[in-house]
C-alpha positions, 0 to 999 in steps of 0.5 A, a space after each residue: 226774263 220776266 216772272 209774274 207771280 199770282 195766287 189762286 186761293 192760297 196757292 202761289 204760282 209763277 208764270 214765265 216763258 222758258 226755252 226748252 234748254 232752260 227747262 232741260 238744264 234746270 229741271 228734274 223728274 222724280 220717278 217713284 222708286 227711282 234712285 233719285 227718289 228721296 221719298 217724294 217721287 211720284 212720276 211714272 217712267 217715260 213711255 217710249 211709245 208716247 215719246 217716239 210719237 212726239 219725236 216723230 211729229 216734230 221731225 216730220 214737221 220741222 217748220 210748223 210743229 207746235 207744242 202750245 200747252 203749258 209746261 207745269 213745273 214746281 219749285 220749293 218756296 225757299 227758291 221762289 223769291 230769289 228766282 223772281 228777284 234775280 230773274 236768273 235761273 242760271 245763277 240759281 243752278 250754280 248755287 243750288 243745282 236743278 231747282 225745278 221738278 217737272 209736274 206735267 210735260 216730261 214727254 215733250 221735254 224728253 222728246 226735245 232733249 232726245 232730238 238735240 242729243 241725236 247726232 243724226 238730227 237736222 242741225 237747223 232743227 236742233 238749233 230751233 229746239 234749243 231756243 224753243 219757247 214754252 209757256 211755263 206755269 210754276 207751282 210754288 211749293 212749301 216744303 211741308 206741303 209737297 203733296 199739293 204738287 201731287 194733287 195738281 198732277 192727279 188733277 191734270 192726269 185723272 181729269 184732262 188725260 184720264 190716266 190712272 193715278 194709283 201710283 201718285 196716291 201711294 206716293 202722296 201717302 208716303 210723303 204725308 207721313 214723312 212730312 207730317 209725323 205728328 198726324 194720327 195714322 189710322 189702322 185702315 190707312 196703314 193697311 191700305 198703304 201696305 196693300 198698295 205697296 205690295 201690289 206695286 212691287 208685284 206689278 213692277 219687279 221682274 223677279 226677286 233676288 232673295 227668293 229667286 222666282 219669276 213673277 207671274 204678276 208682272 204688269 198684271 195689276 191695272 195700276 197705270 197705263 199699259 207699258 207698250 214699250 215692253 210689248 204690253 198691249 193689255 192693261 193688266 188682268 185685275 184691277 188694283 182695287 180688286 187685288 188689294 181687297 183680296 190681300 187685305 186679310 193677309 196684310 192684316 195678319 202680318 200688320 199685327 207685328 207693328 207698333 203704331 206708336 212708331 215715329 214717321 220714318 220708322 213707321 213708313 219703313 216698318 210698313 214697307 217691310 211688311 209689304 216686302 214680306 207679303 210680296 215675297 209670300 205671294 211670289 212664292 205662293 203664285 209660283 206654286 200656283 203657276 206650276 200646278 196650272 201652268 196652262 193658265 199662264 202665258 210662257 215667256 214675257 208677260 205671264 198672265 193670261 186673260 183666257 182664264 179666271 185664275 188671275 182675275 178677281 174670282 181666282 185671285 180672291 180664292 187663292 188668297 183665301 186659301 193662303 189666308 186660312 193657312 197663315 191664320 191657322 199657323 198664327 193660332 198654333 204659333 207656328 213659324 210663318 215659313 210653314 205656309 209654303 209647305 202647307 200651301 204647296 200640298 193643298 194646291 198640288 193635291 187640288 182636283 181642279 184642272 187648267 180647264 176648270 179656270 177657263 173664262 165663262 167656264 166652270 166658275 162663271 157666276 161665282 162673282 161674290 164673296 161667297 162665290 170666292 169662298 166656294 172656289 177656295 173650298 173646291 181648291 182644297 177639295 172640301 166640296 
């Protein structure tokens, strides 16, 4: 086994040929928020539709299928020299476990692994796949610069594949604060992290065991590609930038409780705790909204409904302005933050607006500016 080392600027790479078996046995995929995420995960879960497409291609073309694009792996620098010197990844696995992380190519590798594990698959095809060769590019990553690995993922997926990379940017920020605790953390960076983490929670959690409420925002925020495995063909109802902008005011009110002098992991934990608090406030509030204007939501499965403005930018911004006003007023009065639920419920349930008022191209057509969002908020409160 030959490993060729080279540099591009100051970044070290290793080039080699590995079989699919060698990649499977020696590589992990660290998915953001998964059990094996130690603070550096950034990958998305496997998309079954994409996986099945590759499996179908291979099984229908067993004699002439080709997967010519390189697999991109990453390895920590402490293993790189030993890897090149020994040329024996099996011995490294025995000593250190799986040393590689898949940066690009996880669907191809998972597809091959699925066929190999399939008891009904053709035995000749399975044997061919076990020894199937891939050109492999290995990024050598200094443990203190793991965000370089995320930058490569962003570069591959935002340009070559045109995938959204908001999740990776969120993971990159988290990793930077873990690795570089002495770097100054700006106020705006903290706010942005909380907003993004809140959106991530809302977009991915079916429900919350503490508040025991369904989540009308499940897959509703355009955070990444639609998950067609779950029957989702629409890529959300509101952009991540519009959603995070709409909750920035609320987040700033909640962020005041944090001491910015906290150290790396303490700060990350504190920011994540604020995100969970805002997430639950929004979950409670949007269940009240859903009960009031139930006709603006789909029933069962994914709840958002593109036929209505309610969860689009103008509706979401207006609802969050109402919520912001309540939280701000309570803070000025030094009231318990739990009072927001009672006040918000009263405002929403007594609102004169109907389901039909929220129809796209209807009553609120043209209310696309900040002043327009404020006018809709006033209409919700019956102040106009």
